[in-house]
LOFI-978227 format. One record per residue (C-alpha): residue number from 1; residue in one letter; x, z, y. Coordinates in nm, 4 decimals. Last residue first. Example, Ala and Ser with C-alpha at 12.3 -4.5 7.8 and 13.67 -1.06 7.14 Angstrom:
2
resi,resn,east,up,north
2,S,1.3670,0.7140,-0.1060
1,A,1.2300,0.7800,-0.4500
***
This chain:
108
resi,resn,east,up,north
108,E,2.4898,5.1917,2.8335
107,S,2.2080,5.3899,2.7918
106,G,2.0615,5.3970,3.1055
105,Y,1.7982,5.5953,3.2873
104,I,1.6910,5.5896,3.6340
103,P,1.7759,5.2743,3.7963
102,A,1.5871,5.1583,4.0632
101,F,1.3876,4.8306,4.0979
100,F,1.3432,4.5625,4.2930
99,W,1.0396,4.3373,4.2731
98,S,1.0118,3.9311,4.2407
97,R,0.6830,3.7201,4.1840
96,T,0.6673,3.3823,4.1322
95,L,0.3947,3.2012,4.0501
94,T,0.2999,3.0169,4.3907
93,R,0.5765,2.8850,4.3816
92,N,0.5238,2.7014,4.1074
91,M,0.8856,2.5582,3.9944
90,S,1.0335,2.1895,3.9894
89,D,1.0263,2.1521,4.3290
88,S,1.3053,2.3002,4.3593
87,L,1.4145,2.6238,4.5620
86,P,1.7215,2.4967,4.7660
85,I,1.9504,2.8648,4.7658
84,M,2.2594,2.7760,4.9810
83,G,1.9903,2.6198,5.2714
82,A,2.1048,2.8305,5.5852
81,Q,1.7572,2.9456,5.5875
80,Q,1.7546,3.0760,5.2667
79,A,2.0726,3.2638,5.2374
78,Q,1.9674,3.4647,5.5416
77,S,1.6575,3.5426,5.3658
76,L,1.8278,3.6629,5.0230
75,I,2.1292,3.8730,5.2195
74,E,1.7875,4.0261,5.4438
73,R,1.5965,4.1130,5.1299
72,A,1.8955,4.2664,4.9685
71,A,2.0448,4.4671,5.3070
70,A,1.6651,4.5995,5.2625
69,V,1.6498,4.6851,4.9118
68,D,1.9972,4.8632,5.0005
67,K,2.3257,4.9103,5.0562
66,V,2.4042,4.6666,4.8443
65,D,2.5278,4.5742,4.4824
64,W,2.2469,4.3894,4.3142
63,T,2.1970,4.3166,3.9048
62,F,1.9735,3.9779,3.8436
61,I,1.7573,3.9957,3.5653
60,A,1.5085,3.6683,3.5455
59,L,1.2310,3.6604,3.3989
58,S,1.0823,3.3186,3.2906
57,P,0.6839,3.2521,3.1656
56,G,0.5314,3.3917,3.5006
55,P,0.3098,3.6945,3.6201
54,P,0.3469,3.8751,3.2602
53,S,0.0652,3.7532,2.9770
52,P,-0.1837,3.9902,2.7788
51,H,-0.1082,3.9718,2.4371
50,G,-0.4067,3.8684,2.1970
49,P,-0.1642,3.6160,2.0104
48,E,0.1523,3.6912,2.1004
47,P,0.3999,3.4690,2.4140
46,L,0.7878,3.5035,2.3625
45,L,0.8499,3.4624,2.7313
44,D,1.2405,3.3273,2.8597
43,Y,1.4836,3.5218,2.9318
42,R,1.7371,3.4988,3.2095
41,D,2.0385,3.7095,3.2944
40,V,2.2152,3.7175,3.6365
39,S,2.5308,3.9509,3.7755
38,E,2.7062,4.1070,4.0557
37,I,2.5100,3.9547,4.3144
36,G,2.6262,4.1847,4.6844
35,E,2.6999,3.8475,4.8198
34,L,2.4954,3.6141,4.7458
33,Q,2.7017,3.3424,4.4882
32,L,2.5668,3.4253,4.1625
31,M,2.2276,3.3316,4.3602
30,D,2.3779,2.9759,4.3811
29,T,2.5009,2.9996,4.0406
28,M,2.1818,3.0429,3.9303
27,H,1.9798,2.8247,4.0948
26,T,2.1438,2.5162,3.8925
25,G,2.2131,2.4926,3.6217
24,D,1.9740,2.7356,3.4434
23,Y,1.6704,2.7358,3.7339
22,W,1.7050,2.3318,3.7636
21,A,1.7783,2.2519,3.3886
20,S,1.5332,2.4628,3.3042
19,F,1.3143,2.3437,3.5841
18,E,1.3569,1.9809,3.4581
17,T,1.2176,2.0663,3.1350
16,E,0.9164,2.2845,3.2571
15,H,0.7986,2.0127,3.4805
14,G,0.4733,1.9071,3.3706
13,A,0.2468,2.2089,3.5824
12,A,0.4994,2.3299,3.8097
11,P,0.7083,2.5886,3.6515
10,S,0.6527,2.9464,3.6750
9,A,0.9122,3.1979,3.7770
8,F,0.9379,3.6201,3.7401
7,V,1.1986,3.8194,3.9243
6,V,1.3349,4.1467,3.8846
5,M,1.6011,4.2152,4.0996
4,K,1.7819,4.5104,3.9295
3,F,1.9705,4.7882,4.1029
2,H,2.3026,4.8843,4.2277
1,M,2.3684,5.1144,4.5188
***
């Protein structure tokens, strides 16, 4: 099954540069080694005055191909327990959130 995992993440206060370097240089590479992850794209928020902000200023979209969401969560859990995807202190973990989305419509 193909689906997307959408992650909003935030740097820890004062660690924006370190967070970006870790996220792009280490974390994305680590995540791409996991079973089922086919690709990842990362975006930074373009703030708009008067427009509500998302949960975090950094958006990552992972494309998965595994049996179901439970399998993806299990792969993530096992990788975290094995130290395969260590998190950085430059990330504000209390503001990081992820969701899975199933494809409904696509123009590609």
